[in-house]
C-alpha angles and dihedrals in degrees: 000000000000118000122193117259093237093054092048092050093048092050092048092047092049090049092055096044093046090048089053093056097036093056092070099026095094093055100034092101090050090051091054096045095044106031105031122079108250088001115165142155087269089060090050090054094046091046092054091047093049092056092052094044093054090045092051095045096050103031100077094046090049092049091047091051093048091050091057090072111051095205125098103229095079087050090050095050091048090049094050094043092050094045092048092048090049091050089057092058097081090051091051090059086070088072098041113116105151138038090254090058089054091049092052092049091049090051089054089049091052091051091049090055091049089055097044108036103060096049092044091058092042096052093042091051094049094049100040112121116252115249089018099074095115096048095044094049086046090054088054091049092047091048091053092046095048094045092049094047097046097041094044092049089055096042099079092041093052094043092051093052105030105024135241095286094061090043092054089046091055092045093049093048092050092048092047090050088054091051093049091047089063090072087075090078095054095101092045093065131101128230091217132023120187115237109269094014114140106173129134121231117238112272108264098193140034097228139040 
């Protein structure tokens, strides 16, 4: 079975970025309650909500703006900008000392998702191979599931032995690698895409 280069790159990138965040997800609440001044489970809840609120507020305007230009390069730059911004979030936790710091970082994370999620879906949808939609979306789902399971299972082990700082360093490096990996699709993109067109480009390479 041949899968388009763009789809393979996007799935691999998503695997790396999701691994980066999943590796510290199981112990994030412990980090806040133990390492942050006045940290509590309330702070954990507010922090999670803030990320989603900023994502929800900005995602539709970003998607609307990207749809105005029916080329793929604006989608690509939004995708890379959002993914790179997201990859910086684990490194920012190094400097977090108070609940307000966590809230600011979570707001940045929400904005990064708003920038990255709409163009990821748009590019993936345009380049998915006809008659293989189920299997290719399943590959994406499996990649997310595997990355979350493996990274999460390691998260507590690594935090216990090497500390939160090293865990965030690992997560940030994995996420940044995923963001950089997205540049491999640059030459697969189209300057113009007709409205309603969902058609993959021919694969230009034999490997991701």
